[in-house]
C-alpha positions as a printed Julia matrix, in Angstrom:
273×3 Matrix{Float64}:
  29.86   19.35    5.46
  29.44   17.42    2.23
  30.56   13.81    2.03
  32.4    14.15    5.33
  34.64   16.98    4.12
  34.97   20.56    5.33
  34.62   22.74    2.26
  34.75   26.3     3.6
  35.26   28.43    6.71
  31.61   28.14    7.7
  31.87   24.34    7.82
  35.09   24.62    9.79
  33.51   26.93   12.37
  30.45   24.68   12.66
  32.51   21.54   13.22
  34.8    23.24   15.71
  31.83   24.51   17.74
  30.1    21.13   17.61
  33.19   19.22   18.72
  33.97   21.73   21.44
  30.5    21.17   22.87
  30.6    17.37   22.67
  34.23   16.33   23.01
  35.13   17.76   26.41
  36.48   16.6    29.75
  33.0    15.9    31.12
  32.91   12.77   28.95
  35.47   11.3    31.33
  33.33   12.14   34.35
  30.27    9.94   33.7
  28.44   12.5    31.54
  24.83   11.75   30.63
  24.77   10.67   26.97
  20.98   10.39   26.55
  19.31   13.75   25.83
  15.85   14.75   27.04
  15.46   11.84   29.49
  14.49   13.78   32.62
  11.8    11.88   34.52
  11.78    8.93   32.1
  13.63    6.48   34.31
  16.5     5.76   31.93
  20.12    6.81   31.84
  23.3     6.24   29.84
  26.36    7.48   31.69
  29.75    7.64   30.01
  32.0     4.97   31.56
  34.96    5.78   33.77
  38.39    5.9    32.09
  39.66    2.34   31.69
  41.79    0.12   29.5
  40.84   -1.13   26.05
  39.84   -4.5    27.5
  37.71   -2.71   30.06
  35.85   -0.75   27.37
  35.24   -3.95   25.39
  33.86   -5.67   28.5
  31.64   -2.65   29.23
  30.23   -2.66   25.71
  29.53   -6.41   25.81
  28.18   -6.74   29.36
  27.15   -3.38   30.81
  26.04   -1.25   27.88
  22.45    0.01   28.46
  19.82   -1.46   26.14
  18.76    0.58   23.17
  15.53    2.48   23.58
  13.69    5.07   21.43
  13.67    7.34   24.48
  17.44    7.67   24.16
  16.94    9.29   20.76
  14.09   11.54   21.84
  11.46    9.25   20.25
   8.22    7.82   21.61
   8.32    4.17   22.86
   5.8     3.25   20.14
   8.56    3.87   17.58
  10.14    0.59   18.69
   6.83   -1.25   18.5
   6.35   -0.14   14.9
   9.96   -1.05   14.05
   9.69   -4.52   15.57
   6.34   -5.12   13.87
   7.74   -4.14   10.48
  10.84   -6.25   11.1
   8.74   -9.34   11.94
   6.53   -8.86    8.89
   9.54   -8.64    6.61
  11.11  -11.71    8.23
   8.01  -13.85    7.83
   7.49  -12.62    4.26
  11.02  -13.81    3.47
  10.31  -17.18    5.09
   7.13  -17.53    3.03
   9.03  -16.68   -0.15
  11.56  -19.4     0.64
   8.9   -22.12    0.74
   9.05  -24.73   -2.05
   7.07  -23.75   -5.12
   5.44  -25.91   -7.78
   6.71  -26.41  -11.28
  10.08  -28.14  -10.99
  12.49  -27.77  -13.87
  10.76  -24.73  -15.36
   7.73  -26.7   -16.56
   4.27  -25.21  -16.48
   2.33  -27.15  -13.84
  -0.91  -26.06  -12.22
  -1.37  -26.63   -8.5
  -4.45  -26.73   -6.29
  -4.32  -23.13   -5.08
  -4.17  -21.75   -8.6
  -7.08  -23.93   -9.71
  -9.09  -22.8    -6.7
  -8.43  -19.14   -7.48
  -9.36  -19.58  -11.13
 -12.58  -21.26  -10.02
 -13.24  -18.36   -7.64
 -12.84  -15.8   -10.42
 -14.62  -17.67  -13.2
 -17.37  -19.56  -11.38
 -17.95  -18.42   -7.8
 -17.68  -14.67   -8.43
 -18.17  -14.72  -12.23
 -16.22  -11.51  -12.7
 -16.57  -11.77  -16.47
 -20.36  -11.4   -16.25
 -20.1    -8.42  -13.9
 -18.51   -6.1   -16.44
 -20.67   -3.14  -17.42
 -21.33   -2.14  -21.02
 -20.43    1.54  -21.02
 -22.04    2.22  -24.41
 -25.39    0.82  -23.31
 -25.11    2.79  -20.09
 -24.48    6.03  -21.96
 -27.47    5.24  -24.16
 -29.75    5.39  -21.12
 -28.72    8.99  -20.44
 -28.51   12.23  -22.41
 -26.87   15.6   -21.78
 -29.78   16.78  -19.64
 -29.79   13.75  -17.32
 -26.02   13.18  -17.07
 -24.79   15.13  -14.07
 -21.86   15.01  -11.61
 -23.06   11.78  -10.01
 -23.39   10.04  -13.35
 -19.92   11.16  -14.44
 -18.37    9.9   -11.2
 -20.07    6.5   -11.49
 -19.16    6.16  -15.17
 -15.51    6.64  -14.26
 -15.85    3.96  -11.6
 -17.37    1.53  -14.09
 -14.62    2.15  -16.63
 -11.84    1.61  -14.07
 -13.44   -1.57  -12.71
 -13.89   -2.91  -16.24
 -10.2    -2.31  -16.97
  -9.23   -4.08  -13.73
 -11.4    -7.11  -14.45
 -10.09   -7.28  -18.03
  -6.53   -7.3   -16.68
  -7.29  -10.1   -14.21
  -9.05  -12.26  -16.8
  -6.34  -11.7   -19.43
  -3.57  -12.74  -17.01
  -5.43  -15.87  -15.92
  -6.24  -16.71  -19.55
  -2.57  -16.51  -20.51
  -1.64  -18.67  -17.54
  -4.2   -21.28  -18.58
  -2.8   -21.3   -22.14
   0.69  -21.79  -20.7
  -0.52  -24.86  -18.8
  -1.91  -26.24  -22.05
   1.37  -25.61  -23.85
  -0.05  -22.99  -26.21
   2.03  -20.18  -24.67
   5.55  -20.12  -23.25
   5.73  -19.63  -19.52
   7.51  -16.33  -18.8
   8.68  -14.49  -15.69
   5.47  -12.5   -15.38
   3.4   -15.69  -15.37
   5.68  -17.29  -12.79
   5.37  -14.19  -10.59
   1.58  -14.41  -10.95
   1.69  -18.05   -9.85
   3.73  -17.16   -6.77
   1.35  -14.34   -5.81
  -1.69  -16.61   -6.09
  -0.02  -19.3    -3.98
   0.95  -16.74   -1.32
  -2.41  -14.91   -1.42
  -0.78  -11.67   -2.56
  -2.0    -9.16   -5.11
   0.13   -9.41   -8.3
   1.97   -6.16   -9.17
   0.4    -5.98  -12.64
  -3.06   -5.99  -11.05
  -2.1    -3.5    -8.35
  -1.29   -0.94  -11.07
  -4.89   -1.16  -12.3
  -6.42   -1.44   -8.85
  -7.48    0.62   -5.87
  -5.48    1.14   -2.68
  -5.84   -1.92   -0.47
  -3.96   -4.05    2.06
  -6.21   -7.11    1.62
  -5.0   -10.55    0.69
  -5.65  -11.71   -2.87
  -8.82  -13.71   -2.14
 -10.41  -11.0     0.01
  -9.35   -8.37   -2.52
 -11.0   -10.29   -5.37
 -14.22  -10.69   -3.39
 -14.13   -6.95   -2.72
 -14.05   -6.32   -6.48
 -17.35   -8.19   -6.77
 -18.86   -6.03   -4.01
 -17.79   -2.91   -5.9
 -19.2    -4.21   -9.16
 -22.47   -5.18   -7.47
 -22.88   -1.57   -6.37
 -22.25   -0.3    -9.91
 -24.59   -2.89  -11.45
 -27.31   -1.83   -9.02
 -26.86    1.78  -10.11
 -26.88    1.02  -13.84
 -30.49   -0.23  -13.68
 -31.6     3.4   -13.31
 -28.49    5.55  -13.89
 -30.41    8.83  -13.86
 -31.2     8.43  -10.14
 -28.72    8.36   -7.29
 -28.86    5.13   -5.22
 -30.35    5.51   -1.77
 -27.13    4.13   -0.26
 -23.63    4.61   -1.68
 -20.71    2.82   -0.02
 -17.81    5.25   -0.22
 -15.34    2.49    0.64
 -16.38    0.62   -2.51
 -15.32    3.42   -4.85
 -11.91    3.52   -6.48
 -11.95    7.31   -6.42
 -14.23    8.37   -3.54
 -13.05   11.99   -3.85
 -14.73   12.15   -7.25
 -18.09   11.25   -5.69
 -17.59   13.68   -2.8
 -16.8    16.44   -5.3
 -19.98   15.55   -7.19
 -21.96   16.02   -3.95
 -20.49   19.52   -3.57
 -21.27   20.38   -7.19
 -24.9    19.26   -6.93
 -25.35   21.07   -3.61
 -23.94   24.29   -5.05
 -26.23   24.06   -8.08
 -29.28   23.5    -5.92
 -28.29   26.3    -3.53
 -27.62   28.83   -6.31
 -30.02   28.03   -9.15
 -29.93   31.59  -10.49
 -26.14   31.54  -10.77
 -26.3    28.24  -12.62
 -28.93   29.65  -14.94
 -26.75   32.67  -15.73
 -23.89   30.35  -16.73
 -26.12   28.58  -19.24
């Protein structure tokens, strides 16, 4: 069936068989409507034949409560549904809270100032960026291996992320000073900072995360600290590498496999060269 219509004889046969199995006299004899509920302590019997008013009263007063078990699902399905429903509800309530900047004017509030201070002073993300050219100058073709390539990619991605954060905050600051016109993207950035959410334009440049904005920003510093520790001697692999601080951990894990294979089969590697 397509769009609720029977289009050929196969559809007609299917619908006839389905209806013959479901729509039968047993529905009028308190048939069990919940499938696969043996031993689960629940039941949904079809009501006895009655008037229209009786059916309405049954639906309002006596209808069994909905349960995932009635649809062949695990009870945890309802827990997940209710949790998601509550999260969406409270997110809507948070979005409905009054926001700063009445009348479309560019006004800076305390939360935004605190976040700018976190980025520029407390964490000093600008000073954490790594100079890729200087880093490449410390290595040559003989010393640059799989580990170095993986870490260079991490440094480049983190640099791009930090540049995006600083550029957005810089534009917002210029809007407060009247040097730029406040636009929708800046207003969305303000709302995200106030609500401790990661702005969409930063998420596109970022790593997968469910953290709030402040915790997420502090995590960027932890990732950059690991890269800055490595850049002091990029030829060597750090004694400890936090996989959860890598944007692309699979790249590092692949590098481990490559190095292990080269060390296990030196003759094969020599033949390739």
